[in-house]
C-alpha positions, -999 to +999 in steps of 0.1 A: +000+000+000+012+035-009+011+061+019+019+098+015+031+119+044+031+157+040+050+184+059+060+221+055+028+240+060+025+269+084+016+306+088+035+331+067+031+368+058+022+379+023+052+378+001+068+350+021+078+315+010+072+279+020+083+246+007+059+217+011+072+181+011+054+148+005+072+116+012+060+085-007+061+053+014+056+020-003+059+009-039+065+035-065+072+032-102+094+051-126+061+060-144+040+082-122+018+113-118+025+136-089+005+166-080-005+192-054-041+202-048-056+227-024-089+234-008-102+263+014-135+265+033-164+271+010-145+264-021-140+233-042-107+215-044-084+228-072-054+214-088-022+235-082+007+218-098+015+185-116+047+167-125+053+135-144+082+110-146+097+129-175+099+161-154+071+178-174+048+201-153+015+218-153+004+247-131-028+264-123-029+299-138-032+314-103+002+301-092+023+302-124+056+320-119+053+317-081+051+279-074+075+252-086+068+215-083+097+190-083+103+153-075+133+135-060+129+100-075+157+086-054+142+098-021+106+095-033+097+130-023+075+155-040+081+192-033+061+223-038+082+255-036+058+284-029+071+319-034+054+354-032+026+339-013-007+358-013-036+356+012-057+339-015-032+310-014-045+301+021-058+266+020-053+230+030-027+216+006-028+179-004-002+159-023-014+132-047+003+103-064-006+077-090+012+050-108-006+060-140+012+087-159-004+117-176-031+125-150-021+162-149-046+181-127-074+156-128-089+147-094-089+110-097-055+102-082-052+069-063-032+081-033-036+113-012-018+128+017-034+139+049-031+176+040-010+204+054-024+238+063-009+269+046-021+303+060-010+335+045-019+365+066-005+398+079 
């Protein structure tokens, strides 16, 4: 069974930075889809960033130029570097993983982390 463990959330001021980490425990393949999603109260879950086994990436328009997704295949860790954070970035952030490639920001990932809270406030 695959299990995802997230860390790195917290409270930051507008303009600050955070790096979220998602460690993948269990079996993982060379071919995969990895992604970060977020959800805030009263809003639907939205895809934030995606990465595949080739290193290709997809970002939501709202975070382009500010967020960077990466993967360490040796350590089996997904990262989300978040820069120039805005109050509207406040949400619970979830990492997602799937042994199927090419999922991009679809919501049907097989494995999900528990979520880590990111709060951007002055």
